[in-house]
C-alpha positions as CSV (number, residue, x, y, z in Angstrom):
1,E,-8.0,21.0,4.9
2,T,-10.7,22.5,2.8
3,G,-12.3,24.6,5.5
4,S,-15.7,24.3,7.2
5,E,-18.9,25.8,5.9
6,D,-21.0,25.7,9.1
7,I,-21.1,24.4,12.7
8,D,-23.9,23.5,15.1
9,I,-23.1,23.0,18.8
10,L,-25.5,20.9,20.9
11,P,-26.2,21.8,24.6
12,N,-23.9,18.9,25.7
13,G,-20.9,20.3,23.9
14,L,-20.8,18.2,20.8
15,A,-20.2,20.2,17.7
16,F,-21.2,19.0,14.1
17,I,-19.2,20.7,11.3
18,S,-20.0,20.6,7.6
19,S,-17.1,20.9,5.2
20,G,-16.4,20.8,1.5
21,L,-18.9,23.2,0.0
22,K,-18.3,23.9,-3.6
23,Y,-19.8,26.8,-5.6
24,P,-20.0,26.7,-9.4
25,G,-17.4,29.1,-10.9
26,I,-15.5,29.5,-7.6
27,K,-12.1,27.7,-7.2
28,S,-12.2,24.9,-4.6
29,P,-9.1,23.9,-2.7
30,A,-10.1,20.2,-3.1
31,P,-12.4,20.0,-6.2
32,D,-12.4,16.2,-6.4
33,K,-13.0,15.6,-2.7
34,P,-16.6,15.0,-1.5
35,G,-18.1,17.0,1.3
36,E,-17.7,15.8,4.9
37,I,-19.3,16.0,8.3
38,F,-17.1,16.2,11.4
39,L,-17.8,15.8,15.1
40,M,-15.9,17.7,17.8
41,D,-16.4,17.2,21.5
42,L,-15.8,20.6,23.0
43,N,-15.7,19.1,26.5
44,E,-12.3,17.6,25.8
45,D,-9.1,19.3,26.9
46,N,-7.8,19.3,23.4
47,P,-10.8,18.9,21.1
48,R,-10.2,17.8,17.5
49,A,-12.5,17.3,14.6
50,V,-13.2,13.6,13.7
51,E,-14.7,12.8,10.3
52,L,-18.0,10.9,10.6
53,R,-18.5,7.9,8.4
54,I,-21.5,8.2,6.2
55,S,-23.8,5.2,5.6
56,R,-23.3,3.0,2.6
57,G,-25.7,3.7,-0.3
58,F,-25.3,7.5,0.2
59,D,-24.1,9.4,-2.9
60,L,-20.8,10.7,-1.5
61,A,-19.5,11.8,-4.9
62,S,-22.1,14.6,-5.1
63,F,-22.2,15.4,-1.4
64,N,-21.9,19.2,-1.2
65,P,-23.1,20.3,2.3
66,H,-24.2,23.8,2.7
67,G,-25.0,24.5,6.3
68,I,-25.9,22.1,9.1
69,S,-28.5,22.0,11.8
70,T,-29.5,19.6,14.5
71,Y,-32.8,18.7,16.2
72,V,-32.8,17.7,19.9
73,D,-35.9,15.9,21.1
């Protein structure tokens, strides 16, 4: 709905997508909605982005993701 800011695709085809970035002074399509992280399995025939649940205790109200990266060990 509010567009994605960045995407990182793992070697196994899982994609993590950050969404909801808000810049001061720039109109946001969803100013009251916190940022989100989505997961998409690009191995599926019809991949779709699924919102990941963020742990309790995390300050979702101020979550404003700018970029995303993963570390594979």
